[in-house]
N, C-alpha and C positions, 0 to 999 in steps of 0.2 A: 453543431455536435460540438462540443469540448475536446481540444485535444490534451491527452495528458503526455507529460516527459515519461522515461521508464520508471526513472528513480519515483518520481510520483503514484504512478501504476502500482510498484511497489511496495511503497509503505502505506498507500489505501488500502489492499490486499492485509497488508497484515494487520493494518484496524481492525477489519473486517472479519479478518476470522475471530476474532474473538467476540465470541455474540454477546458480550458483555463491556462495558468499557475499560478500556487497555489503558494500563500506566507505559507510561515512556519502555521502562525494563522489557515489561511483556512483549512491546514490540521491539525493542532491542535483541531480544531472546528468539522471538520468533526469524526474524532477519536472518540472526548467526545461522540456525538451523536449516533456512532454506537456501540461505546462499553462503553459507562458511565464511562470511566477510564478519569482521571488528567493523562495528557503527559506530562514529564516534556520538557522543549524545550531542555535541554541539549542531552537528549535521541531522540530526534527526529534530532536534527541534526548531531550525531552520525548517525546513521540508513541512514539519505539521503546521507549522506557523504560516507558512502561506499557502498548504493548504485549506487552511484556515480560514487564512482572506478571501479564497475563492471559493467560500460556501460549500465544499467538500467536503470535510471535517468538522466537528467542532468538539468545546473542550471544556469541563470544569476541573475545580480543585475539591478534593477528597478530603475529609475528616482529617487533624493532625495525626502522626503516629502515635500511640501510647508510653513512648518514651521519654526522656528528659530532650526536651528540646526537638523534638519528632517533628518534621516539617509536614506539609501537608500535600498529596501527592497530584500530579495534574492526571488528570484521566481524557482518552481522547475515544469518539464515537463517529461514525458516518455519517453523514445526512444524508436527506433522501436523496436531492441532487447528485451528491457524491456515488451515491448506490447505484442509479440512474447513468449517471458517464461512464462507470466501469461496465455497465453492462452493454452500452454503446459502443465501447471501445471492446469487448470481448467480440461481439457480433464484428463488428472491424478487422477485425484480426483474425477472428475464423477463418471469415473471406478471404483475407489477402495468404494465411497459411496453407491452408488449399487449393487457393492457385498456385504456390508454390509446391505444394507435393505432386500435384497434377503436371507443372515443370520439369520438374526433378524426374517423374514416372517417364515423362517423355523423352528425354534427356539420357534416361539407361538405356532407354528401348534403341535410339540413334547409335549409343556405345555400341549396342552388340551387333 
């Protein structure tokens, strides 16, 4: 099983949220909405590039914008391997969080 850092997991979930190819700005806006944090473009590029190297996301360049000097945007998609790693991560974390909740309930009973 591949282990993800929390940031890798967060970025992968942001890519996966978009049922279609997601641009860097789409991903950044989603992360801002969910975390309330402004993410530096460079940090997103670096993280997404690392995820690409691991085979968890893939990217491609779109068509140039129809404005003078318009650049082609890079779009990101999850790979099948990336989806599988997220599923495994969720399954593992779900079990750990259940244990946490059980321990928390026991702790509350002991305090009463």
